[in-house]
Every structure is written in structure tokens, then in C-alpha cells.
C-alpha positions as CSV (number, residue, x, y, z in Angstrom):
1,M,5.1,-65.2,31.0
2,R,4.9,-64.2,27.5
3,E,2.1,-61.3,26.1
4,A,0.0,-62.5,23.5
5,V,0.6,-60.6,20.6
6,H,-2.4,-60.2,18.0
7,I,-1.7,-59.7,14.5
8,G,-3.9,-57.7,12.6
9,R,-5.9,-56.6,15.5
10,K,-6.8,-52.9,15.5
11,P,-6.9,-51.0,19.1
12,A,-10.1,-50.4,20.3
13,P,-11.9,-47.6,18.4
14,G,-12.7,-44.4,19.8
15,P,-15.7,-42.0,19.1
16,D,-16.1,-41.7,15.3
17,L,-16.0,-38.0,13.9
18,E,-20.1,-37.9,14.1
19,E,-20.2,-38.8,17.6
20,L,-17.5,-36.3,18.3
21,I,-18.9,-33.5,16.6
22,G,-22.5,-34.1,18.4
23,L,-20.5,-33.9,21.8
24,V,-18.5,-30.7,20.7
25,V,-22.1,-29.2,19.8
26,R,-23.1,-29.8,23.6
27,G,-19.8,-28.2,24.6
28,D,-18.0,-31.1,25.5
29,Q,-14.0,-29.9,25.5
30,E,-12.5,-33.2,25.6
31,A,-14.4,-34.1,22.5
32,F,-13.1,-31.1,20.7
33,A,-9.8,-31.7,21.7
34,R,-10.0,-35.0,20.1
35,L,-11.7,-33.6,17.1
36,Y,-8.8,-30.9,16.6
37,D,-6.2,-33.9,17.2
38,I,-7.8,-35.7,14.3
39,T,-8.5,-32.5,11.9
40,A,-5.8,-30.1,12.5
41,G,-3.1,-31.8,10.2
42,P,-5.7,-32.3,7.1
43,V,-6.9,-28.5,7.6
44,L,-3.5,-27.1,7.9
45,G,-2.6,-29.1,4.4
46,V,-5.5,-27.6,2.9
47,A,-4.6,-24.2,3.9
48,R,-1.0,-24.4,2.7
49,A,-2.1,-25.8,-0.6
50,V,-3.8,-22.8,-1.0
51,L,-1.8,-20.0,0.8
52,R,1.6,-21.2,0.4
53,D,2.5,-19.3,3.3
54,P,3.4,-21.1,6.4
55,A,2.3,-18.4,8.8
56,Q,-0.8,-17.6,7.2
57,S,-1.7,-21.4,6.9
58,E,-1.5,-21.8,10.7
59,E,-3.7,-18.6,11.1
60,V,-6.1,-20.0,9.2
61,A,-6.0,-23.4,10.4
62,Q,-6.4,-21.7,13.8
63,E,-9.4,-19.7,12.7
64,V,-11.2,-22.9,11.1
65,L,-10.8,-24.9,14.0
66,T,-12.0,-22.0,16.6
67,E,-14.9,-21.8,13.9
68,V,-15.6,-25.7,14.2
69,W,-15.8,-25.1,17.8
70,R,-18.3,-22.1,17.8
71,T,-20.5,-23.5,14.8
72,A,-20.4,-27.3,15.3
73,A,-24.2,-27.1,15.2
74,R,-24.3,-26.1,11.5
75,Y,-22.6,-29.3,10.8
76,R,-25.2,-31.4,8.6
77,R,-25.0,-35.2,8.5
78,D,-26.9,-35.2,5.2
79,R,-24.9,-32.9,3.5
80,G,-21.4,-35.1,4.0
81,Q,-19.0,-36.1,6.3
82,V,-17.5,-34.3,9.2
83,M,-14.0,-34.3,7.9
84,N,-15.5,-33.0,4.3
85,W,-17.3,-30.3,6.3
86,V,-14.3,-29.2,8.0
87,L,-12.0,-29.0,5.0
88,T,-14.6,-27.2,3.0
89,L,-14.6,-24.5,6.0
90,A,-11.0,-24.5,5.8
91,H,-10.8,-24.3,1.7
92,R,-13.2,-21.4,1.9
93,R,-11.5,-19.7,4.8
94,A,-8.0,-20.0,2.8
95,V,-9.5,-19.0,-0.5
96,D,-11.1,-15.9,1.4
97,R,-7.7,-15.1,3.0
98,V,-6.2,-15.2,-0.5
99,R,-8.9,-12.7,-1.8
100,S,-8.2,-10.3,1.2
101,V,-4.5,-10.3,0.7
102,E,-5.1,-9.6,-3.0
103,A,-7.8,-6.8,-2.4
104,S,-5.6,-5.3,0.2
105,A,-2.4,-5.0,-2.0
106,A,-4.5,-3.8,-4.7
107,R,-6.1,-0.9,-2.5
108,D,-2.3,-0.2,-1.4
109,D,-1.2,0.3,-4.8
110,K,-4.2,1.9,-5.6
111,A,-3.3,4.3,-2.7
112,A,0.2,4.7,-3.7
113,R,-0.4,5.6,-7.2
114,L,-2.8,8.4,-6.1
115,D,-0.3,9.6,-3.8
116,H,1.9,9.9,-7.0
117,T,-0.9,11.8,-8.8
118,P,-0.3,15.5,-8.9
119,E,-3.3,17.6,-7.1
120,Y,-2.7,19.8,-10.3
121,D,-2.3,19.4,-14.2
122,Q,1.5,19.1,-14.4
123,V,1.2,19.7,-18.4
124,E,-0.7,22.9,-17.8
125,E,1.7,24.1,-15.3
126,E,4.8,23.5,-17.6
127,V,3.1,25.1,-20.5
128,Q,2.1,28.3,-18.2
129,T,5.6,28.0,-17.0
130,R,7.0,28.4,-20.5
131,L,4.8,31.0,-21.5
132,E,5.8,32.9,-18.5
133,R,9.4,32.5,-19.6
134,E,8.9,33.7,-23.1
135,Q,7.1,36.7,-22.0
136,V,9.8,37.7,-19.5
137,R,12.4,37.2,-22.2
138,R,10.7,39.1,-24.6
139,C,10.1,42.1,-21.9
140,L,14.0,41.9,-21.4
141,R,14.8,42.5,-24.9
142,T,12.8,46.0,-24.3
143,L,15.2,47.0,-21.5
144,T,18.3,49.0,-22.6
145,E,21.3,47.0,-22.9
146,V,22.8,48.3,-19.6
147,Q,19.7,48.0,-17.7
148,R,19.1,44.3,-19.1
149,E,22.8,43.5,-18.0
150,S,22.2,44.8,-14.3
151,V,19.1,42.8,-14.3
152,T,20.8,39.9,-15.5
153,L,23.6,39.9,-13.1
154,A,21.1,40.6,-10.1
155,Y,18.4,38.3,-10.6
156,Y,19.9,35.3,-13.0
157,R,23.3,35.1,-11.4
158,G,22.2,36.2,-8.0
159,L,24.8,39.2,-7.5
160,T,24.5,42.1,-5.2
161,H,24.4,45.4,-6.1
162,R,28.1,46.0,-5.0
163,E,29.1,43.1,-6.8
164,I,27.4,44.0,-10.1
165,S,29.2,47.7,-9.5
166,D,32.6,45.7,-9.3
167,V,31.8,43.7,-12.2
168,L,30.8,46.4,-14.3
169,T,33.1,49.2,-13.0
170,T,30.2,51.4,-12.6
171,P,29.3,53.4,-9.6
172,L,27.0,51.9,-7.0
173,G,24.2,54.8,-7.3
174,T,24.2,54.2,-11.0
175,V,23.7,50.4,-10.9
176,K,20.9,50.8,-8.4
177,T,19.3,53.3,-11.0
178,R,19.6,50.8,-14.1
179,L,18.1,48.3,-11.8
180,R,15.2,50.3,-10.4
181,D,14.3,51.6,-14.0
182,G,14.7,48.1,-15.3
183,L,12.7,46.5,-13.2
184,I,9.8,49.2,-13.7
185,R,9.8,48.9,-17.4
186,L,9.6,45.1,-17.0
187,R,6.8,45.5,-14.5
188,D,5.0,47.5,-17.3
189,C,5.8,45.1,-19.8
190,L,4.6,42.0,-18.3
191,G,1.7,43.9,-16.9
192,V,2.3,43.3,-13.0
193,S,0.6,46.1,-10.8
194,A,2.5,47.8,-8.3
């Protein structure tokens, strides 16, 4: 026997969203599962349109649908349809996520800039360093030629006393005396206490 085909006939309708949300308010998990199946796609679509990140969109969609389960009693029929309420929740949550991500990026950027900001006045330090160098140069000019040569070889070229003695072909004791006398004069000129 042949089955009758009914053209243009819709399957028997299930409960509408208004009925489902009423059942969800009473804790009906099956009603929520049906509501979830109907609204999950549009919720994800709204989240993706705002966020443009699939992973975050899925997180937001999950959060929204969890919120629908927890706060179904807040739905007000006089303010609009269930789908509009759910999609408004989705849009708000997605916008909040965008703002949160932007705020987090701004905080990270600010923290990174603060990490690179010196704890002291760099210009002041550079000026101070230049002034100290100039003072050392001026004081070096007050030394005798042999003292200046010995101090320069020891402190600017890093030679040992023995190496200075060899370079200058001067006895080691003489090199040590010139260095000691030169450093004493430098100390006095720079105003450094002993």
C-alpha cells in the first residue's frame, strides 16, 4: 500500500519559544535543550559578527546560553520575543568581550611602556656623566706628562703595572710611584675624600 503524501503540510508544531522559556523557568532541562537547539545557531552568528574570532565566538555563545538557563525568569514578554531577548544577550556579551579584550590590550601596552620607562631621569644622568668626564679630563691636564701617561695606560687601556713598565721602558717602582702620585693629584683635583 502506498503512503499518502501531504503536499504543503507542515509537521506538527512543537511548543513555541514562549512556551519553552516558561518551562525553562521551572527548570525543565528538556525544554532548555530544545530552546538551545533553536537559538544556538543565531546566537553564534551574532557573536561571530561582533567578535570575528571563532574561538571567542563559541565561548560567548556558550556563556549566553548558560545565562539564558540561569536567568530565564528575567525574560519579559511585554518587551519583545524570546529570540530577540536571547540575541540581545548575545550581542551585549559579545560587545563586552570586545571591550574587555581592548581594555586588556591597553593595560598590557601601558604596563609594557612603564616597564621601559627608566626609574630615573636619563637626561640628567647623561648630563651628569658628561660633566664628570669633562672634570676628569680637566684634572688629567693638571698631571705631569709622565703621570698622565701612566694613569692613561693603567685606567683607559687596562694595562698592568708590569705592562706599563715594559711599554714605557721604565722601572716598575717608578711606574708605581707615578701612578700613586698621579692618583693623589686626581683625587685632590676632583675633590674626592680619601
